[in-house]
C-alpha positions in Angstrom: -135.8 -83.3 103.3 -135.0 -86.6 104.9 -137.3 -89.5 104.2 -138.0 -90.5 107.8 -140.9 -89.5 110.0 -141.1 -88.8 113.7 -143.3 -91.8 114.0 -140.6 -94.0 112.6 -138.1 -92.4 115.0 -140.5 -93.2 117.9 -141.0 -96.8 116.8 -137.3 -97.3 116.6 -136.8 -96.1 120.2 -134.7 -93.1 119.2 -136.2 -91.1 122.0 -134.9 -93.2 124.9 -132.0 -91.7 126.7 -129.9 -92.8 129.7 -130.7 -92.7 133.3 -131.0 -89.2 134.8 -128.0 -89.7 137.0 -125.8 -90.5 134.0 -126.8 -87.5 132.0 -124.5 -84.7 130.6 -125.9 -81.3 131.4 -124.9 -80.1 127.9 -127.6 -82.3 126.4 -130.3 -80.4 128.3 -131.4 -78.5 125.2 -132.3 -81.8 123.5 -134.2 -83.5 126.4 -138.0 -83.3 126.3 -138.8 -84.8 129.7 -137.9 -87.4 132.4 -139.9 -90.5 132.8 -139.3 -93.2 135.5 -135.8 -91.8 136.0 -134.9 -92.0 132.3 -134.5 -88.9 130.1 -136.6 -88.7 126.9 -135.1 -87.0 123.9 -137.1 -84.4 122.0 -137.8 -86.0 118.6 -138.5 -82.6 117.0 -134.9 -81.6 117.6 -133.7 -85.1 116.6 -135.5 -84.8 113.3 -134.1 -81.3 112.7 -130.5 -82.3 113.5 -130.8 -85.5 111.5 -131.8 -83.4 108.5 -128.7 -81.1 109.0 -126.4 -84.1 109.3 -127.8 -85.7 106.2 -127.3 -82.5 104.2 -123.7 -82.3 105.3 -123.1 -86.0 104.4 -124.7 -85.5 101.0 -122.5 -82.5 100.3 -119.3 -84.4 101.2 -120.3 -87.3 99.1 -121.1 -85.0 96.2 -117.6 -83.5 96.4 -116.1 -87.0 96.0 -114.5 -87.2 99.4 -114.6 -90.0 101.9 -116.5 -90.2 105.3 -115.0 -92.5 107.9 -117.7 -94.4 109.8 -116.7 -95.4 113.4 -118.6 -97.7 115.7 -116.9 -100.3 117.8 -119.7 -101.1 120.2 -121.2 -104.6 119.8 -124.8 -103.6 118.8 -123.6 -101.1 116.2 -120.7 -102.9 114.5 -122.5 -105.0 111.9 -125.0 -102.3 111.1 -122.4 -99.6 110.5 -120.1 -102.0 108.6 -122.9 -103.1 106.3 -124.1 -99.5 105.7 -120.6 -98.2 104.9 -119.9 -101.1 102.5 -123.1 -100.4 100.6 -121.8 -97.0 99.6 -118.1 -97.9 99.4 -117.0 -95.8 102.4 -114.3 -96.7 104.9 -115.2 -97.8 108.4 -113.7 -99.0 111.7 -115.7 -101.4 113.8 -113.1 -103.4 115.6 -110.8 -101.1 117.6 -109.8 -97.5 117.0 -106.0 -97.6 116.2 -104.3 -94.9 118.2 -103.0 -92.2 115.9 -105.3 -93.3 113.1 -105.7 -89.7 112.0 -102.9 -87.8 113.8 -100.3 -90.4 112.7 -102.0 -91.2 109.3 -98.7 -91.8 107.5 -97.8 -94.7 109.8 -101.2 -96.2 109.4 -100.8 -96.1 105.6 -97.5 -98.0 106.0 -99.3 -100.7 108.0 -101.9 -101.0 105.2 -99.2 -101.3 102.6 -97.5 -104.0 104.7 -100.8 -105.9 104.9 -101.2 -105.6 101.1 -97.7 -106.9 100.6 -98.3 -109.9 102.9 -101.5 -110.7 101.0 -99.6 -110.6 97.7 -96.8 -112.8 99.0 -99.3 -115.4 100.3 -101.3 -115.4 97.1 -98.5 -115.6 94.5 -96.6 -118.4 96.2 -93.6 -116.3 97.2 -93.8 -117.7 100.8 -93.2 -121.3 99.5 -89.5 -121.0 100.2 -90.2 -120.2 103.9 -90.6 -122.7 106.6 -94.0 -123.9 107.7 -93.8 -121.9 111.0 -92.8 -118.7 109.2 -95.7 -119.1 106.8 -98.1 -119.7 109.6 -96.9 -116.6 111.5 -97.2 -114.5 108.4 -100.7 -115.8 107.8 -101.7 -114.9 111.3 -100.2 -111.4 111.1 -102.0 -110.8 107.8 -105.4 -111.9 109.3 -104.9 -109.7 112.3 -104.0 -106.7 110.2 -106.8 -107.3 107.8 -109.4 -107.5 110.6 -108.2 -104.1 112.0 -107.2 -102.2 108.8 -108.9 -104.1 105.9 -111.9 -101.7 105.9 -109.7 -98.7 105.5 -107.4 -100.1 102.8 -108.7 -97.7 100.2 -108.4 -94.6 102.4 -105.4 -93.0 100.8 -105.8 -89.6 102.5 -107.4 -88.2 105.6 -111.2 -88.5 105.5 -113.3 -85.4 104.9 -115.5 -86.2 108.0 -116.1 -88.8 110.7 -119.5 -90.4 111.5 -119.4 -91.7 115.0 -121.8 -93.9 117.0 -121.3 -93.2 120.8 -118.9 -90.3 121.3 -118.2 -91.4 124.9 -116.8 -94.7 123.8 -115.1 -93.3 120.7 -113.6 -90.3 122.5 -110.1 -90.9 121.1 -111.5 -90.7 117.6 -113.3 -87.4 118.5 -110.2 -85.9 120.0 -108.1 -86.7 117.0 -110.7 -85.3 114.6 -110.9 -82.1 116.7 -107.1 -81.8 116.7 -106.9 -82.0 112.9 -110.0 -79.9 112.3 -111.9 -82.8 110.6 -115.7 -82.3 110.8 -117.6 -84.8 113.0 -121.1 -86.1 112.7 -122.3 -88.3 115.6 -125.2 -89.9 117.4 -125.2 -88.2 120.8 -127.1 -89.9 123.7 -128.0 -88.0 126.9 -124.7 -89.0 128.5 -122.5 -87.3 125.9 -121.2 -83.8 125.1 -122.7 -82.5 121.9 -120.8 -79.2 122.0 -117.6 -80.9 120.7 -119.4 -82.3 117.6 -120.1 -80.3 114.5 -123.3 -82.1 113.6 -124.7 -83.8 116.7 -127.8 -86.1 116.3 -129.5 -86.4 119.7 -130.7 -90.1 119.7 -130.4 -93.4 121.4 -127.0 -94.9 120.6 -127.6 -98.2 122.4 -130.6 -99.6 120.6 -129.8 -101.4 117.3 -133.1 -100.2 115.7 -132.3 -96.6 116.5 -128.8 -97.0 115.0 -130.1 -98.8 112.0 -132.7 -96.1 111.2 -130.2 -93.3 111.4 -127.7 -95.2 109.3 -130.3 -95.7 106.6 -130.7 -91.9 106.5 -127.0 -91.4 106.2 -126.7 -94.1 103.4 -129.5 -92.4 101.5 -127.7 -89.1 101.8 -124.5 -90.5 100.5 -126.3 -92.2 97.6 -128.0 -88.9 96.7 -124.7 -87.0 96.8 -122.9 -89.6 94.6 -125.8 -89.5 92.1 -125.7 -85.7 91.9 -121.9 -85.9 91.4 -122.4 -88.4 88.5 -124.9 -86.1 86.9 -122.6 -83.0 87.3 -119.7 -84.9 85.7 -121.8 -86.0 82.7 -123.1 -82.4 82.2 -119.5 -81.1 82.4 -118.4 -83.6 79.8 -121.2 -82.6 77.5 -120.3 -78.9 78.0 -116.7 -79.7 77.2 -117.7 -81.7 74.1 -119.9 -78.9 72.9 -117.1 -76.3 73.5 -114.7 -78.4 71.5 -117.2 -78.8 68.7 -117.8 -75.0 68.7 -114.1 -74.3 68.7 -113.6 -76.7 65.7 -116.4 -75.0 63.8 -114.9 -71.6 64.4 -111.5 -72.9 63.0 -113.2 -74.3 59.9 -115.0 -71.1 59.3 -111.8 -69.1 59.7 -110.0 -71.3 57.2 -112.9 -71.0 54.7 -112.8 -67.2 55.0 -109.1 -67.2 54.5 -109.2 -69.4 51.4 -112.0 -67.3 50.0 -110.1 -64.1 50.5 -107.0 -65.5 48.7 -108.9 -66.7 45.7 -110.6 -63.4 45.3 -107.4 -61.3 45.3 -105.5 -63.1 42.4 -106.1 -61.8 38.9 -109.6 -60.6 39.5 -110.9 -58.9 36.4 -112.2 -55.4 36.7 -115.8 -54.7 35.9 -116.4 -54.3 32.1 -113.1 -55.8 31.1 -112.3 -59.1 29.5 -109.6 -59.9 32.0 -106.9 -60.0 29.3 -104.2 -57.2 29.0 -104.5 -55.2 25.7 -101.6 -55.0 23.2 -100.2 -51.5 22.7 -100.7 -50.5 19.0 -99.3 -47.6 17.0 -100.9 -44.2 17.5 -102.6 -42.6 14.5 
C-alpha cells in the first residue's frame, strides 16, 4: 500500500484537469465530473493507479535496474531532478535528445566525449592549447554536461521511463514504445493514457501535484532497493552456510577414510596376541 491518502491528493490539487475543450476522450474513464468548464479527475482511480505504478517502480528498483525520469516543463524540472538524485536514478530535465533511446550507442559516445573533456580540463592537458581553444572546449563541456550529465551513469537502456506530461514528452513516449520499454506517466485530461503502461491520472501542471506523486515514486524506489539489499545479504549467508556445510562433509569424509585405513592394517584377531606363532616339531 502507498503511504498517501485521498485527502493529501485533494489538497495537492491532483484532481484538477484541463479545460473541457482541451480534453482527450480516452481519459473519459478517469474523469469524475465537470465543474466551471474544467474536468475533475476521479481521485479513487488516481489512488488505485498510483498504487499500481508504485508497485511496478518498486519491482524494477528491486531488480537492480534503472528508471529514467523525464520532465522538461518548467514547474517539474527541479522537483523531478531532486527526486531522481535522491535515489541515484538518471533523469532528463533540460531537453529530450532525439534518439536518446533508439540511438543509444551514439548518446553513449557523446557522454564519453564529455567525460574525456572533463578529464582534459582537470588534469592540465589543455594547457598547451591556445586560450581561445580552451575557452571553446570549456563551453562545449558545460553544454554537454547540462544536457547529458544526469545520464552519465546510464550504461545501458533503462528498464522503464517515468514521464511528467506525455503530450510535451511525446518523442520520449514514441521511442520507448518503439523499443518496448515500459512507461509510467502522469496523465492529465488532455493526454492519451492508452499508450502508457502505467498511467497515473493526475494534474501534471501543479507543482504540488507533481511533488506528491514524485514522493510516492521515490518511496517505492527506496523500498525496492532496501529489499534488494536484504535479499543479497540473505543470499550471501546461504552461500556461506553452504560452503561451511560442504567443508564439514569433506572433513567427515577424510576422517572416515583415515579410520578405515588404520583399522585394516595388522588388526589382531579376537583371542590372539597379534604375534605370529613359530612352527615347532610335531610330537
